[in-house]
C-alpha positions in Angstrom: 3.3 11.0 27.8 0.2 9.3 26.4 0.4 5.7 25.3 0.7 4.8 21.6 -2.9 3.4 21.6 -4.1 6.7 23.1 -2.2 8.8 20.6 -3.2 7.1 17.5 -6.8 6.4 18.4 -7.0 10.2 19.0 -5.7 10.6 15.5 -8.4 8.2 14.3 -11.1 10.3 16.0 -9.7 13.3 14.1 -9.9 11.4 10.9 -13.6 11.0 11.3 -14.3 14.5 10.2 -11.5 14.6 7.6 -12.9 16.2 4.4 -15.7 17.8 6.1 -14.1 21.0 7.5 -12.3 23.8 5.6 -8.8 22.8 7.0 -8.9 19.2 5.8 -10.5 20.2 2.6 -7.6 22.6 2.0 -5.1 19.8 2.7 -6.9 17.6 0.0 -6.8 20.5 -2.5 -3.1 21.1 -1.8 -2.3 17.4 -2.0 -4.0 16.8 -5.4 -2.4 19.9 -6.7 1.1 18.7 -5.7 0.4 15.2 -7.2 -1.8 14.8 -10.1 -2.2 11.1 -9.6 -3.9 11.7 -6.3 -7.7 12.3 -6.3 -9.9 13.6 -3.5 -11.9 10.4 -3.5 -8.7 8.2 -3.2 -7.4 10.5 -0.3 -10.7 10.2 1.6 -10.6 6.4 1.0 -7.1 6.1 2.4 -7.8 8.1 5.4 -11.0 6.2 6.2 -9.2 2.9 5.6 -6.5 3.9 8.1 -9.2 5.1 10.7 -11.3 1.9 10.4 -8.5 -0.7 10.3 -5.5 0.9 12.2 -6.6 3.6 14.5 -9.2 2.1 16.8 -8.0 1.9 20.3 -9.1 -1.7 20.9 -7.4 -2.8 17.6 -4.1 -1.0 18.5 -4.1 -2.5 22.2 -4.7 -6.0 20.9 -2.0 -5.6 18.2 0.6 -4.1 20.6 -0.1 -6.8 23.2 1.9 -9.3 21.0 5.2 -7.3 21.4 7.1 -6.4 24.5 9.3 -3.3 24.3 9.9 -2.8 27.9 13.5 -2.2 28.9 14.3 -1.3 25.2 16.6 1.6 24.6 15.0 4.1 22.3 16.8 4.3 18.9 16.6 6.6 16.1 14.9 5.1 13.1 14.9 6.7 9.8 11.9 6.2 7.6 12.2 6.9 3.8 8.7 6.8 2.4 7.4 6.1 -1.0 4.7 8.3 -2.4 2.8 6.2 -5.0 -0.5 6.2 -3.0 -1.9 8.6 -0.4 -0.3 8.0 3.2 1.5 4.9 2.0 4.3 5.6 4.6 2.0 6.0 7.6 2.1 2.5 8.8 5.9 2.6 9.2 5.6 5.8 11.2 2.9 4.1 13.4 5.1 1.1 14.0 8.3 3.1 15.0 6.4 5.4 17.2 4.3 2.5 18.8 7.6 0.6 19.5 8.9 3.6 21.6 11.6 4.5 19.1 12.2 7.9 17.6 11.1 8.4 14.0 13.2 10.5 11.6 10.9 10.8 8.6 11.6 11.6 4.9 8.3 11.6 3.1 8.2 11.5 -0.7 7.6 14.7 -2.3 4.5 13.1 -4.0 2.9 12.7 -0.6 4.5 15.3 1.7 1.3 17.4 2.1 -0.7 14.5 3.6 2.3 13.3 5.7 3.0 16.8 7.1 -0.7 17.0 8.0 -0.5 13.8 10.0 2.7 14.6 11.7 1.3 18.0 12.8 -1.8 16.2 14.1 0.3 13.8 16.1 2.4 16.6 17.6 -0.8 18.5 18.5 -2.1 15.3 20.3 1.1 14.7 22.1 3.8 17.4 22.0 6.5 15.1 23.3 6.1 12.5 20.5 9.6 11.8 19.1 9.2 12.7 15.4 11.9 14.6 13.5 12.9 15.1 9.9 15.4 13.0 8.2 18.1 14.2 5.8 21.3 12.8 4.5 23.9 12.7 7.2 21.6 12.4 10.1 22.8 10.2 12.9 20.5 7.0 12.9 20.5 3.5 14.4 18.3 1.9 11.8 16.4 2.5 8.7 13.1 1.4 7.1 13.0 2.4 3.4 10.5 1.8 0.6 11.0 2.2 -3.2 11.8 0.6 -6.4 14.2 -2.5 -6.7 16.9 0.0 -7.8 16.4 2.2 -4.7 16.4 -0.9 -2.6 19.8 -1.9 -3.9 21.1 1.6 -3.3 19.8 1.7 0.3 21.3 -1.8 0.8 24.7 -0.5 -0.1 24.5 2.9 1.6 23.3 1.6 4.8 25.0 -1.7 4.8 26.3 -1.0 8.3 22.8 -0.3 9.8 20.0 -2.6 10.7 17.6 -2.0 7.9 14.2 -3.2 6.6 14.2 -2.4 2.8 11.3 -2.9 0.2 11.3 -2.9 -3.4 8.7 -3.7 -6.1 5.8 -6.1 -5.2 2.6 -6.8 -7.1 -0.8 -8.4 -6.2 -2.8 -11.1 -8.0 -6.4 -12.5 -7.8 -7.4 -16.1 -8.3 -11.0 -16.5 -9.6 -13.2 -19.5 -9.5 -15.6 -18.2 -12.2 -18.4 -18.3 -9.6 -17.8 -14.9 -8.1 -20.9 -12.8 -7.3 -21.6 -9.5 -8.9 -20.6 -7.9 -5.6 -17.3 -9.7 -5.5 -16.5 -8.6 -9.1 -17.3 -5.1 -8.2 -14.9 -5.4 -5.3 -12.3 -6.7 -7.6 -12.6 -3.6 -9.7 -11.7 -1.6 -6.7 -8.8 -3.9 -6.0 -7.5 -3.2 -9.5 -8.3 0.6 -10.0 -8.2 2.2 -6.5 -5.3 4.6 -6.5 -5.1 4.4 -10.3 -3.5 1.0 -9.9 -0.3 2.5 -8.5 -0.2 0.5 -5.2 1.6 -2.7 -4.6 -1.6 -4.1 -3.3 -3.3 -3.3 -6.6 -4.4 -6.4 -8.5 -2.7 -6.5 -11.9 -2.7 -10.2 -12.7 -5.6 -12.6 -12.8 -5.4 -16.3 -12.5 -8.7 -17.6 -14.1 -10.3 -21.2 -14.9 -10.0 -22.2 -18.5 -12.5 -20.5 -20.8 -13.3 -17.7 -18.3 -12.5 -14.1 -18.8 -14.1 -11.9 -16.1 -16.1 -8.9 -17.1 -14.2 -5.9 -15.8 -16.4 -3.0 -16.3 -15.6 0.6 -17.0 -15.0 2.7 -13.8 -14.2 6.4 -13.3 -10.4 7.0 -13.5 -8.0 9.7 -13.0 -7.1 11.7 -16.2 -3.6 10.7 -15.9 -4.5 7.1 -15.8 -6.7 7.5 -19.0 -3.8 9.1 -20.7 -1.5 6.2 -19.7 -4.2 3.8 -21.1 -4.4 5.5 -24.4 -0.6 5.6 -24.9 -0.3 1.9 -23.9 -3.1 0.9 -26.2 -1.4 2.7 -29.1 2.0 1.2 -28.3 0.5 -2.3 -28.2 -1.3 -1.7 -31.5 1.8 -0.5 -33.2 3.8 -3.4 -32.0 1.0 -5.9 -32.9 0.7 -7.4 -29.5 -2.6 -9.1 -28.7 -4.9 -7.5 -26.2 -8.5 -7.1 -25.3 -9.6 -3.6 -24.9 -12.4 -3.2 -22.2 -12.5 0.7 -22.5 -10.4 1.5 -19.5 -7.7 -1.2 -19.3 -6.1 -3.6 -21.7 -6.2 -7.4 -20.9 -3.3 -9.4 -22.1 -2.9 -13.1 -21.8 0.4 -13.5 -19.9 1.5 -15.3 -16.7 3.8 -12.3 -15.7 2.9 -9.1 -14.0 2.5 -6.3 -16.5 4.9 -3.5 -17.0 2.5 -0.9 -18.0 0.1 0.6 -15.4 -3.1 0.3 -17.5 -2.5 -3.4 -18.5 -4.0 -6.3 -16.8 -2.5 -9.8 -17.3 -4.4 -12.9 -17.0 -3.7 -16.6 -17.6 -5.8 -19.8 -17.3 -5.3 -22.6 -14.8 -6.4 -26.1 -15.1 -6.8 -26.7 -11.4 -6.7 -24.7 -8.1 -3.5 -26.6 -7.2 -1.8 -25.3 -10.4 -2.8 -21.9 -9.4 -1.4 -22.4 -5.9 1.9 -23.8 -7.4 2.2 -20.5 -9.5 1.6 -18.4 -6.5 4.3 -20.3 -4.4 6.8 -20.0 -7.4 6.2 -16.1 -7.4 5.9 -15.6 -3.8 8.8 -13.1 -3.6 6.9 -10.9 -6.1 3.5 -10.9 -4.3 2.1 -8.4 -1.8 -1.4 -9.9 -1.4 -3.7 -12.3 -3.2 -7.4 -11.7 -3.7 -9.5 -14.8 -3.9 -12.4 -16.7 -2.3 -11.2 -20.1 -3.6 -7.8 -20.7 -2.3 -5.7 -20.6 0.9 -2.8 -18.2 0.9 -1.1 -16.5 3.9 -1.7 -13.1 2.5 -5.2 -13.7 1.0 -7.8 -11.0 1.2 -11.4 -10.9 0.3 -12.6 -9.0 -2.8 -12.7 -5.4 -2.3 -10.4 -5.5 0.7 -7.0 -5.3 -1.0 -6.5 -1.5 -0.1 -7.7 -1.9 3.5 -4.8 -3.7 5.2 -5.0 -4.5 8.9 -2.3 -3.9 11.5 -1.0 -7.4 11.1 -0.9 -7.1 7.3 2.9 -6.3 7.1 4.2 -5.3 3.8 6.2 -8.0 2.1 5.1 -10.3 4.9 7.9 -8.9 7.0 6.8 -8.2 10.5 8.0 -4.5 11.2 7.4 -4.7 14.9 9.8 -7.7 15.2 12.4 -5.8 13.3 12.0 -2.9 15.6 12.4 -5.2 18.6 15.7 -6.6 17.2 17.5 -3.3 16.9 
């Protein structure tokens, strides 16, 4: 059987032509028809990010060298995936298979087309790869599941007797100095609006110096996002809540993550230490922090929030260590 680095780098090579042949264009069309929040542009972006950041053989080999799975007995690991953004469950699948365990996969209906494409490609590259479907009642040894806080509580109860890695809601923030370049602010727009703002790595709260409000320009958005923006604007207007309308999202002065998709919260800090204190106090809510002016263990550069690396573990919880422990 091929090594994990060989299998997944071969998948990366296939991704190089994704969207440029009839078969993959049909997959894109089917995926966008199934889920109206997905756009062809976002799917191509997600595939390219995986190819560049996770599916290069040298990166895979370096990442795997930090873990030793020799002598481990293969376990059956259920992966219950979210579907908020394209291929959001891919990394868990990569981790389970790279660790030598068997993956029992339950994709979200919202992302089943793309995940089916990936699984079929992996089986074509290595027919012996241990991937199967998960359904209720399957015999499993451990579970990785991603969803809302409510589904996290449900899975915690349902699989209380199994080793589990469970994820709920997370959000991302950006800390601005006020001296960001035009290119960095363009990157921030991508960090906010990519995937219609639906990902846990999408920035939805800005920490800004006193007296500074960044210029977040209009960008092309999905029709469903535009509908959400209009509905939210109407609701805030009727309830007489203060907001700044920039034409595509609504800025509200608030130090809490917004409840509405098309709303961006912001609040002013007096010093960078004050901003760091806020981040520390809300660490269990944070997925990543976009900034060029603070240190943070999950800090990323502007424009890079949606391009996680192999070591950028969701919720800062090392998936490979979990898989070593079962």
